[in-house]
N, C-alpha and C positions, 0 to 999 in steps of 0.2 A: 637534493634530498628527496626521497620518495615519500609520498603520502597515500593514505588509504581513505576512501570515502565510504562510510557506512550509511545505508538508507534503511529507515524503518518506516514502512508504510503501514500505519496502524489503523485501528478501528475508528478513532476520533481525530487523528491528526497524522501528518507526515513529518518525519524528522530526518535530518542529515547531520552527520558529524564527520569532521576531518580529523584524522590522526596523523601524527608525524611518524618518522621512521622508528621511533622507540615506542610506538603505539600509545602515545600520550595525546589526549584530545586537545586540539588547538583552536577549533571553532565549531559552532553548531547553529542550526536554525530549525524552527518548528512552525508549522501552520496547521490550524484546525480547519475542518471542512464540515459541511452540513450532512447530517444523517436524515434520511427521508423515511417516513412511516406512512406509506399509502393506505394501509389497512391495519387493523389490530393484529399484532404479532408479526408483521412484516417489517423488515429493516433493509433499506437499500442505500447505495451510494451512487452519485452521478459519476460515470467513468471520467469525464473531463475534469472533475474536481480532484480525483485521485492523481491523474497525470499532471495537472498544473501545479498542485501542491508539492509533489515530488520534485518536479523540475525546478520550481522556485526555491525550495529549501536547499537543493544541491547547489544551485547558483549562488545563493546567499552565503552558505557555509564556506564555499570555496573563495568567494570574494572577501569574507571576514578574515580568512586565513591569509589573505594577501597572495593567493596562488592563481595560477592559470589552470585550465582543465588539463593541460599536458603535464602538470605536476602530479596528477593523480595516477598512480600506478596499479591500483587495484580498487575494486568496488565490492562491498558485501551488501546483500539485500535480505531483509526479513519482511514478511507480509502478514496479512490478517487471517491466519488459520485457513478455514475452508470457504472463504468468500469466493464466489464464482462470478465470472464475467464472460459473456459470449460475444465474439467478434464476427463480422461478415467476412467470409473467406476471400472475397474478391476485393473489397475496399479497405478492410482492416478497421472499419468503423464499428463501434459498439452497437449491438442489436437492441439492448435495453440497459437499464441500470444494473449495477452489480448487486447480487443478492448476498447480503452480509451473513456471516457465520451465525449471528444471533437470530436470524430469521426463523420463524416457526411454521411457515406455510406448508411444509411437508411433514410435520410431526405426526399426523395421523397415518400417513403412508409408512413412515418409519416404524410406528407401533405395529401396523399390520404385518410388515415384513419380519419384524422381530417375533411376533406371535406365530408366524408360519415357519419359524426356525431358520430364517435367513440373516441372522445377526453377524 
């Protein structure tokens, strides 16, 4: 029987849900992670936290369902809106923390662009 794995990498946690062939949920897992606020108005996530919580919740949900990874025939992914993360082209390592969609560090620049007609 085929199963679908849904991954929801959200703003405060990562979730994974396994659905059976009739699209009924059979198992799920969720893990929260730390949000970092290095300055007022700034919101960041550690890239390793995003990766490890997604991986752990996928493994946990598949195990709870009593399945092997080979039983998963499709994966759906949703993520955190406009959160951005920059990787090193050569190594694939993150250059810095992910800047979360709630972050306000460029709000003045956005207002300037809007005032100049670049909306």
